[in-house]
Every structure is written in structure tokens, then in C-alpha cells.
C-alpha positions as CSV (number, residue, x, y, z in Angstrom):
1,M,21.3,13.5,7.4
2,R,22.2,14.5,3.8
3,D,20.5,17.7,2.8
4,S,21.4,17.4,-0.8
5,E,19.7,14.0,-1.2
6,L,16.6,14.2,-3.4
7,V,13.5,12.3,-1.8
8,S,10.5,11.4,-4.0
9,I,7.0,11.3,-2.5
10,A,5.0,9.1,-5.0
11,L,1.2,9.9,-4.9
12,P,-1.1,7.5,-7.0
13,V,-4.4,8.8,-7.2
14,R,-7.9,8.2,-9.1
15,N,-10.7,10.8,-8.7
16,G,-9.1,12.4,-5.7
17,A,-10.0,16.0,-6.5
18,G,-11.6,16.7,-3.1
19,R,-8.9,15.1,-1.3
20,L,-5.6,16.1,-2.6
21,E,-4.9,19.6,-1.7
22,A,-4.3,18.7,1.9
23,V,-1.9,15.9,1.2
24,V,0.0,18.1,-1.2
25,R,0.4,20.8,1.3
26,S,1.9,18.3,3.9
27,V,4.4,16.9,1.3
28,L,5.6,20.5,0.3
29,A,6.0,21.5,4.1
30,Q,8.7,19.0,4.7
31,D,11.7,20.5,6.4
32,H,14.1,18.5,3.9
33,P,15.0,20.9,1.4
34,H,15.0,18.6,-1.6
35,I,11.5,17.1,-2.3
36,E,9.9,15.9,-5.4
37,L,6.3,15.1,-5.4
38,V,5.1,12.7,-8.2
39,I,1.5,12.6,-8.9
40,S,0.5,9.5,-10.9
41,D,-3.2,10.0,-12.2
42,N,-5.0,6.7,-13.2
43,A,-7.4,8.3,-15.7
44,S,-9.5,10.2,-13.3
45,T,-12.8,11.3,-14.6
46,D,-13.5,13.9,-12.0
47,G,-11.4,17.4,-11.5
48,T,-8.3,15.8,-10.4
49,E,-6.5,16.4,-13.8
50,E,-7.2,20.2,-13.7
51,L,-6.4,20.3,-10.0
52,C,-3.0,18.6,-10.5
53,R,-2.0,20.5,-13.6
54,D,-2.7,23.8,-11.5
55,L,-0.8,22.5,-8.7
56,A,2.1,21.4,-10.8
57,A,2.4,25.0,-12.5
58,S,2.4,26.5,-8.9
59,D,5.5,24.5,-7.7
60,P,8.3,23.0,-9.6
61,R,8.7,20.3,-7.0
62,I,5.3,18.7,-8.5
63,V,5.5,16.3,-11.2
64,Y,2.3,15.3,-12.9
65,H,1.6,12.1,-14.9
66,R,-1.7,11.0,-16.2
67,H,-2.6,7.6,-17.8
68,P,-4.9,8.1,-20.5
69,E,-6.8,4.9,-19.5
70,N,-7.3,3.0,-16.1
71,V,-4.3,0.9,-15.4
72,G,-5.3,-0.5,-12.3
73,L,-4.7,0.2,-8.8
74,L,-1.3,-1.5,-8.4
75,R,0.3,-0.4,-11.7
76,N,-0.3,3.0,-10.8
77,F,1.0,2.6,-7.5
78,M,4.1,1.3,-8.9
79,H,4.5,3.8,-11.7
80,A,4.3,6.5,-9.2
81,A,7.7,5.2,-7.9
82,R,9.2,4.0,-11.1
83,V,9.1,7.6,-12.8
84,S,10.4,9.2,-9.7
85,K,14.1,10.3,-9.7
86,G,14.9,10.5,-5.8
87,A,17.6,8.2,-4.3
88,Y,14.8,7.4,-1.6
89,V,11.0,7.0,-2.3
90,R,8.0,7.1,-0.1
91,W,4.5,6.2,-1.1
92,I,1.5,8.5,0.4
93,G,-2.2,7.9,-0.1
94,D,-4.4,10.6,-1.6
95,D,-5.9,11.2,1.7
96,D,-2.9,10.7,4.1
97,R,-0.8,13.4,5.8
98,L,2.9,13.8,6.8
99,E,4.5,15.8,9.7
100,P,6.8,18.2,8.7
101,T,9.9,16.3,9.9
102,C,8.8,12.9,8.5
103,V,11.4,12.8,5.7
104,S,14.4,14.4,7.5
105,A,13.8,12.0,10.5
106,A,13.8,9.0,8.1
107,L,16.9,10.2,6.3
108,A,18.8,10.5,9.7
109,A,18.1,6.9,10.5
110,F,19.4,6.0,6.9
111,A,22.5,8.0,7.5
112,A,23.2,6.3,11.0
113,D,22.9,2.7,9.5
114,E,23.9,2.1,5.9
115,R,22.6,-1.5,6.1
116,L,18.8,-0.1,5.9
117,I,16.4,-0.6,3.0
118,L,13.5,0.9,4.7
119,V,12.5,3.2,7.7
120,T,9.1,3.2,9.0
121,N,7.5,5.4,11.6
122,Q,4.7,5.3,14.1
123,V,1.4,6.1,12.3
124,S,-1.8,7.6,13.6
125,Y,-4.9,6.1,11.9
126,S,-8.2,7.6,11.5
127,G,-10.9,5.1,11.4
128,P,-14.3,4.1,12.8
129,D,-12.9,4.0,16.3
130,G,-11.3,7.5,16.0
131,E,-7.6,8.0,16.1
132,V,-5.5,5.0,16.7
133,S,-1.9,4.6,17.2
134,V,-0.4,1.3,18.4
135,P,3.4,1.5,19.2
136,Y,6.0,-0.9,17.9
137,T,8.7,-1.5,20.0
138,G,10.4,-4.6,18.3
139,T,13.8,-4.7,17.0
140,K,13.9,-8.0,15.0
141,L,13.3,-6.2,11.8
142,G,16.7,-4.6,12.1
143,S,18.3,-8.1,12.2
144,D,21.1,-9.2,9.9
145,D,19.3,-12.6,9.6
146,P,16.6,-12.3,6.8
147,V,14.5,-15.2,8.2
148,E,14.3,-13.5,11.5
149,R,13.2,-10.2,9.7
150,L,10.5,-12.4,7.8
151,A,9.1,-14.1,10.9
152,E,8.6,-10.8,12.7
153,M,6.9,-9.3,9.7
154,L,4.7,-12.4,9.2
155,R,3.8,-12.2,13.4
156,L,2.9,-8.4,12.8
157,L,0.6,-9.4,9.8
158,N,-1.4,-11.6,12.0
159,E,-1.3,-9.1,15.1
160,S,-2.8,-6.0,14.3
161,P,-3.2,-3.7,11.0
162,Y,-2.0,-0.6,13.2
163,L,1.4,-2.0,14.3
164,M,3.4,-1.6,11.0
165,D,2.8,-0.3,7.4
166,P,5.9,-0.8,5.5
167,L,4.4,0.3,2.2
168,Y,4.1,3.9,3.6
169,G,7.8,4.1,5.0
170,L,10.9,5.7,3.1
171,L,12.5,3.3,0.9
172,R,15.8,3.1,-1.0
173,R,14.8,3.4,-4.6
174,E,16.1,0.0,-5.6
175,A,13.8,-1.8,-2.9
176,A,10.8,0.3,-3.8
177,T,11.3,-0.4,-7.6
178,G,13.3,-3.6,-7.9
179,I,11.1,-6.1,-6.2
180,P,8.6,-7.8,-8.7
181,R,4.8,-7.4,-7.5
182,R,1.8,-9.5,-8.4
183,N,-1.7,-8.0,-8.7
184,M,-3.6,-10.1,-6.1
185,L,-5.4,-9.9,-2.9
186,R,-3.2,-9.2,0.0
187,E,-0.5,-8.0,-2.3
188,D,0.5,-5.5,0.3
189,E,1.4,-8.2,2.8
190,V,3.4,-10.1,0.4
191,F,5.4,-7.1,-0.8
192,A,6.0,-6.5,3.0
193,A,7.2,-10.0,3.5
194,K,9.5,-9.6,0.4
195,L,11.0,-6.4,1.8
196,A,11.7,-8.2,5.1
197,L,13.8,-10.7,3.4
198,A,15.5,-7.9,1.1
199,G,17.2,-6.1,4.0
200,P,17.1,-4.7,7.5
201,W,14.5,-1.8,8.6
202,A,14.5,0.8,11.3
203,H,11.4,2.1,13.0
204,L,10.8,5.5,14.2
205,P,8.6,5.4,17.4
206,E,7.1,8.9,17.2
207,V,3.9,9.6,15.0
208,L,5.3,11.2,11.7
209,S,2.3,10.3,9.4
210,H,-1.4,9.9,9.5
211,R,-3.7,7.6,7.4
212,N,-7.2,6.9,6.9
213,W,-8.3,3.4,7.7
214,R,-11.3,1.9,5.8
215,L,-12.2,-1.8,6.9
216,E,-13.5,-3.3,3.6
217,R,-14.9,-6.8,2.7
218,I,-12.5,-8.8,0.7
219,G,-14.9,-9.2,-2.0
220,R,-14.9,-5.2,-2.4
221,V,-11.1,-5.1,-2.3
222,A,-11.2,-7.8,-5.1
223,R,-13.2,-5.5,-7.3
224,R,-11.1,-2.4,-6.6
225,L,-7.8,-4.6,-7.7
226,D,-9.8,-6.1,-10.6
227,V,-8.8,-9.7,-9.6
228,P,-11.3,-12.4,-10.3
229,P,-13.9,-12.8,-7.5
230,W,-13.0,-16.4,-7.0
231,Q,-9.7,-15.4,-5.5
232,S,-11.6,-13.8,-2.3
233,H,-12.2,-17.6,-1.3
234,L,-8.6,-18.7,-1.8
235,A,-6.9,-15.6,-0.6
236,N,-4.9,-17.4,2.2
237,T,-3.8,-20.2,0.0
238,L,-2.7,-17.8,-3.0
239,Q,-0.8,-15.6,-0.5
240,C,0.9,-18.6,0.9
241,R,1.7,-19.9,-2.6
242,E,3.2,-16.6,-3.6
243,L,5.4,-16.2,-0.5
244,L,6.7,-19.7,-0.9
245,R,7.6,-18.9,-4.5
246,W,9.3,-15.8,-3.4
247,V,11.2,-17.8,-0.7
248,H,12.3,-20.4,-3.4
249,D,13.8,-17.6,-5.6
250,A,15.3,-15.3,-2.8
251,D,19.1,-15.0,-2.3
252,L,19.1,-17.4,0.8
253,T,21.2,-20.4,2.0
254,D,19.6,-23.8,2.1
255,E,19.1,-23.5,6.1
256,Q,17.7,-20.1,5.6
257,R,15.2,-21.3,2.9
258,R,14.1,-24.2,5.1
259,R,13.4,-22.0,7.9
260,A,11.6,-19.4,5.8
261,R,9.4,-22.0,4.4
262,G,8.4,-23.2,7.9
263,E,7.5,-19.4,8.9
264,V,5.2,-18.9,5.9
265,L,3.5,-22.4,6.5
266,R,3.0,-21.5,10.1
267,M,1.4,-18.1,9.1
268,Y,-0.7,-20.0,6.7
269,A,-2.0,-22.5,9.3
270,R,-2.8,-19.5,11.7
271,R,-4.8,-17.8,8.9
272,Q,-6.5,-20.9,8.0
273,R,-7.5,-21.7,11.7
274,R,-8.9,-18.1,11.9
275,T,-10.7,-18.4,8.7
276,L,-12.5,-21.6,9.6
277,S,-13.3,-20.3,13.1
278,H,-15.0,-17.2,11.6
279,R,-16.9,-19.5,9.2
280,A,-18.2,-21.6,11.9
281,H,-19.2,-18.7,14.0
282,K,-21.2,-17.5,11.0
283,L,-22.9,-20.9,10.4
284,L,-23.9,-20.9,14.3
285,T,-25.4,-17.6,14.1
286,L,-27.4,-18.4,10.9
287,A,-28.7,-21.6,12.7
288,R,-29.8,-19.6,15.6
289,L,-31.8,-17.3,13.4
290,V,-33.5,-20.3,11.7
């Protein structure tokens, strides 16, 4: 582990005055000695600005940026990483929490394998069913074959939301900021697939972070992202199109590109079958009520 390496924790927030202090405490409590906490405030209208300015004045490790107007969820998310200065970057939600060894354990994994672009860890989720932590024991995301990594990531996206959350792992800076992102529904899943093609990952099996999980209807997510409502009816198709576009542009051989397209199309077929089954179930339920 490189104790001298600066690690940036990127904290995007909007109207989080009632939630921020706990997450800030968990970041500043890391046992890695060189931490930068970058707070990117998306034009909050509550007491977030005052709280963040007080926190930044109390600790030089905290850097506060404020947008004068709402720039959208994704742009604020990306801005928090782009203005950071660390060789490694980790995003954190405004109501999440890190264990004190979260950063140092990830850095140790990077030091042990210079191929890695990302180190994830086991996450404990707080949701409607209480605390949930589903262990991931796979190794394919560490493969040198980009298509094998992609296939594993797409499998995880269809299996369980609790197995893997690459957006909240520790990334090399170029991976966090150098991959273009498009504001759309399921953008987090698209970005995860792009990361899988970009390079190998390692996963730490111990619980080192805690997140709150809220299941939201896709229409509500569309409003939060400020994307057109019609996208919620074509989310699977738009996601598939974006993934195929990225596969076309990625640095792959012709054989790898063919395999990658096949993996994306298989995922799309599975998603479409699940969507049609869900709609059919809803129609049958409505028919019984008539």
C-alpha cells in the first residue's frame, strides 16, 4: 500500500443538509493518511451550503464546490470526480458510510496487481427488508479477456442489485473520469459495462461500505435524471443501443467485438422477456379485477 498516495472521495449532493455529517465523518475517519473529500453541491436550496462551508473551514481535507444552478444528477456526479486531485477516486452517496479500512484495503489490492482499474468491496445495503449483504465470489471480472469481464458484469446486472456496485468502488482516476457518459436511464449499468471492458477489477469480500437502497419506479428515476418520460418505455432498447455503440468504438479485436455484441444482445433478450412477462402479469391481474 502506498501511504503517500492521495485518494479523493467524491461526494455529489443536492439538499442533503440532514444527511451529510455522518458520511463526512466516515470519510475523514479513514486510516489511509492522505484523503481528499470533494463535495460537489448541485445548487442546494436547504442548509447544505452553510453546513459544507463550515465543514470545509474545520478540516483542510474537505474541498467544497457549489454549482449556482442545477446541472443535473449525472453532471454533478461527474464534476465531483473531475475536480478531484487524487490518483484514485471513489464516489460516495450523501447518506452512505465507509468502514475505516475501506480505502486502505482497496489500495493494498491495487498495489498487489498493477493491471487493476477498479477495486470493489462487499456492501451492506439498508432497504425495506433491513440490512442485506449478498456475497460475490466470482473471479471473472479479474480476467485479461475484456469480453469475459463484460459477460460477467451483464450477468450480475440481471441477477441481483446487491451483488456488485462498481460505481462505488475505488477507481484509478483515468477510469473514473476518462470514460464518456450519457445521461439516460440505466446509465449506471451502462457505465459498469464500459468499466468491465476497460480493464480488470478486484473484489474484496468483506463489508467495507454501507449504502441505503431505495427501489424506485422507472418513471420517477426518469424525472430525477431529467430525461424525457418516453424513455421509461424504451429503457431496455436504449440501454442495448448504447452498449452496442460502445462495443463498436471500444479497443477490441474483430473477434472480441463479435463476442461482445452477442453478450449484449443476450442480455437484451433476457431483459425483454422479463419485461413482457411482467406486463402480462399486470394485465392478468387487471383482468381478474374487472
